[in-house]
C-alpha positions in Angstrom: 107.7 128.6 142.6 106.9 130.8 139.7 110.2 130.2 138.2 109.6 126.6 138.7 106.3 126.7 136.6 107.9 128.9 133.8 110.5 126.5 133.7 108.1 123.4 133.1 106.0 125.5 130.6 109.2 126.1 128.6 110.5 122.5 128.7 106.8 121.3 127.6 107.3 123.7 124.3 110.8 122.3 124.2 109.1 118.5 124.4 107.5 119.4 121.1 110.7 120.5 119.3 111.8 116.9 119.8 108.6 115.0 118.7 108.7 117.5 115.8 111.9 116.2 114.8 111.1 112.6 115.1 107.9 112.8 113.0 109.6 115.1 110.3 112.4 112.5 110.1 110.1 109.5 109.8 107.9 111.3 107.3 111.0 111.0 104.8 110.3 107.3 104.8 106.4 107.4 104.8 104.7 105.1 102.2 108.2 103.2 101.6 106.8 99.9 103.5 109.9 100.0 105.6 108.5 100.5 109.1 111.8 99.6 110.9 113.4 102.2 109.1 110.9 105.0 109.9 111.2 104.1 113.3 114.8 104.4 113.3 115.1 107.7 111.8 112.6 109.0 114.2 114.6 107.7 116.9 117.8 108.9 115.9 116.1 112.5 115.4 114.7 112.4 118.7 117.7 111.5 120.3 119.6 114.3 118.6 117.0 116.7 119.5 116.9 115.5 123.0 120.5 116.2 123.4 120.2 119.5 122.8 118.0 120.3 125.6 119.3 121.8 128.8 118.1 119.1 131.1 119.6 115.9 132.7 117.5 112.8 132.6 117.3 109.0 131.8 115.3 107.5 129.2 113.3 104.9 131.1 111.6 103.1 128.0 111.7 103.2 124.3 112.4 101.9 121.0 90.0 110.5 134.2 87.9 112.8 135.5 84.9 112.2 137.8 84.4 108.6 137.9 85.4 106.4 140.9 88.8 104.9 141.5 89.3 101.2 140.2 86.4 101.3 138.2 87.4 98.4 136.1 89.8 95.5 136.8 92.1 93.9 134.5 91.2 90.5 136.1 87.7 91.1 135.2 85.9 89.6 132.2 84.6 92.4 129.7 81.1 91.9 130.5 82.0 92.8 134.2 83.9 96.0 133.5 81.4 97.4 130.7 78.5 96.9 133.5 80.8 98.9 135.9 81.4 101.5 133.6 78.2 101.8 132.3 76.6 101.9 136.1 79.3 104.9 136.7 78.2 106.7 133.5 74.4 106.0 134.3 74.0 104.7 130.8 73.5 101.3 129.5 76.2 98.7 128.4 74.5 98.9 124.6 75.3 102.7 124.8 79.2 102.3 125.4 81.7 102.3 122.8 84.9 100.3 123.2 87.9 101.0 120.9 90.0 98.2 119.8 93.0 97.9 117.8 92.2 95.4 114.6 94.4 92.6 115.3 94.2 88.7 115.0 95.3 88.7 118.5 91.9 90.6 119.6 89.6 88.3 117.8 88.4 86.6 121.0 88.2 89.8 123.0 86.3 91.4 120.2 83.8 88.8 120.5 83.4 89.0 124.1 82.9 92.8 124.0 80.2 92.4 121.3 78.4 89.6 123.4 78.4 91.7 126.4 76.4 94.2 124.1 78.6 97.2 123.7 79.5 98.7 120.4 83.1 98.6 119.0 85.1 101.1 116.9 87.9 99.0 115.2 91.2 101.3 114.4 94.0 100.1 112.0 96.6 101.8 114.2 97.5 104.4 116.7 96.5 102.7 119.8 98.0 105.4 122.1 95.6 108.1 120.6 92.9 105.5 120.8 93.4 105.3 124.7 93.4 109.1 124.5 90.3 109.2 123.1 88.8 107.8 125.9 89.1 111.2 128.0 87.9 113.4 125.0 84.0 113.4 125.1 83.7 114.7 121.5 85.1 111.1 120.4 82.5 108.9 121.8 84.8 106.4 122.9 84.2 105.0 126.4 86.9 102.4 126.9 90.0 101.0 125.3 91.1 97.3 125.7 93.6 95.2 124.0 97.4 94.3 124.0 100.3 96.3 122.6 103.9 97.6 122.9 105.0 98.4 126.5 106.5 101.8 125.1 102.9 102.7 123.7 101.5 101.5 127.2 103.6 103.9 129.0 102.8 106.7 126.6 99.3 106.2 126.9 99.5 106.3 130.7 101.4 109.5 130.5 98.6 111.3 128.5 96.0 110.0 130.9 97.7 111.4 133.9 97.6 114.6 132.1 93.9 114.6 130.9 92.5 112.2 133.6 91.5 108.8 133.1 92.2 105.0 134.5 94.3 102.6 133.1 95.7 98.9 134.3 98.6 97.1 132.3 100.3 93.8 132.7 103.4 92.4 130.8 102.7 89.9 128.4 105.7 87.5 127.5 105.8 85.5 124.4 108.7 83.5 125.4 111.1 82.3 127.8 113.9 84.9 126.4 111.6 87.6 127.2 110.8 86.6 130.9 114.7 86.4 131.3 115.1 90.0 130.1 112.4 91.2 132.2 114.4 89.7 135.5 117.6 91.1 134.5 116.0 94.4 134.3 114.6 94.2 137.7 111.1 92.8 137.5 110.8 90.3 140.1 106.8 90.1 139.8 106.0 89.0 136.1 102.3 88.9 137.0 101.9 92.4 138.7 99.1 94.4 137.6 100.4 98.0 136.9 97.9 101.1 137.5 98.1 104.0 136.2 100.5 106.1 138.9 102.8 102.9 138.7 103.1 103.7 134.8 103.5 107.2 134.7 104.3 108.8 138.4 105.3 112.2 139.4 104.9 115.3 137.2 104.3 114.2 133.8 104.3 115.9 130.5 103.7 114.3 127.2 104.2 115.4 123.8 103.2 114.0 120.4 103.7 114.8 116.8 101.7 113.4 114.0 103.5 111.7 111.0 100.4 110.4 109.1 96.9 111.6 109.4 95.2 110.2 112.7 92.1 110.8 114.8 94.0 113.2 117.1 96.7 114.7 114.9 97.4 115.3 111.1 100.3 114.3 110.0 103.5 115.9 108.4 102.7 118.0 105.0 105.7 118.6 102.9 106.0 121.3 100.4 108.7 122.6 98.4 111.5 123.8 100.8 109.8 122.9 104.0 106.9 121.2 105.8 104.1 121.7 108.4 103.3 119.7 111.6 100.6 119.3 113.9 101.5 118.3 117.8 99.8 118.3 120.9 101.3 118.8 124.5 99.8 118.0 128.0 101.2 118.8 131.6 99.6 116.7 134.6 100.3 119.7 137.0 97.8 122.0 135.2 95.8 119.7 133.3 96.5 122.2 130.4 96.5 120.5 126.6 97.8 122.5 123.7 97.8 122.0 120.1 100.9 123.3 118.3 100.8 124.1 114.4 104.3 124.7 113.1 105.8 125.4 109.8 109.4 124.4 109.1 111.9 126.0 106.8 114.4 123.5 105.6 116.6 126.0 104.0 117.5 127.2 107.7 117.1 124.1 109.3 119.5 121.7 107.7 118.9 118.7 110.1 115.7 118.2 108.3 116.8 118.8 105.0 114.9 116.4 102.1 115.8 112.9 102.2 117.4 111.1 99.5 118.3 107.7 99.1 
């Protein structure tokens, strides 16, 4: 067992190196207005870094503490979930703060949360960090609601497995092509309600590195000949959360050398 625990800890730090590589590569395109190119740069760097790890694994998706289980329900209206959460926390609904991604698709949801009497924090991006904020008391965020990408949902679930929290989700399909794709991938119940352990099961590690400045992590800071990164790594087995600050020397790390186009 001691050897296994040591291996897990080492792998957790190796995972940070993977996210650092992705963030450094994506930062080369920061501010250029090409989101797809930045995403591809991150994917390419992450794939190369993953291939260097001494592990065998499968990529399954890509491109909280102290409260009763099933406290909230995806099929309940916001007012009902807010009342249940307020009761569990022994506060008023008006004391609760709900984090929502500021998108046109959430206009009706925002209106319902305000009608229920809760306060709202709107964020322009960073929905994964918004979910994580619900388990960090100093943020003042009590609940995160909204729709987003499936990969982000799995990442958020993995983080909550490590630090505590509850989560439910359901696949949303925009057209028949997406439904057909889900069937081909083995999804038989298109209306299934996924809970936290459905989305992130077993022993979980979560690692992330900031590309731009956010509420949870600072972005990549470049300087002549190098850059600095800010990362977080969590483990569900121990509940440990580590923040890692690293300074990278591009004269020695050729794969992170300054980008020219």
